[in-house]
Residue, then its C-alpha position, 0 to 999 in steps of 0.5 A: m420463763a413463765w412456764v418455768i416459774l409455774i412448774i417451780a410453783g407447782i413443785l412447791e405446792v407438792v412440798w407444802a402439801f407433803a409438809m402439811k401431812q408431816s406436820d401432824g395437824f400443825t403440831r410439829l414445828i419443822p414441817t409446819i415452817t416448811m409448809t408455810i414457806a413452801a406455800i408462800g413461795s408457791f402462791g407468789l410464783l403462781a402470781l408471777a407466772m399469771r402475769s403472762l399466762p392465762l388464768g385458767t391455764a396457769y391455775m389448772v397446770w399449778t393444781g394439776i402438778g400439785a395433785v399428781g405430785a402429791f399422789i406420787a409423793g404419797v405412794w412413793l414416800l408414805g406407802e399409800a395405795l397404788t391402785p389402777m383407779r388412782v393411776m387412771a385418775a392421775a393420768m386423766i389429770v395429766s391429759g387435761i393439763t396437756l390439752m389445756k396447754l395445747a388449747 
């Protein structure tokens, strides 16, 4: 169950990062509120998952989901550049997460 909680926490990290971008420097109310709620949920679920998962593994998976998820959201929803170098960087993050999970 800790892994499911951790994945949800990672997804919420993507939500708060995207909402932060949409808040335009915290000048737009709804994205700012969304960001705050998602961040609190993300941190709370991460803390809950860390009760039974190792710190390094949990934190790496959480940040990796957030980093790769924010990259995908930026490309898909915001029209950010999809270059071979950025794809390779995201693939390396996923590879690192996979190796950490297997270790």
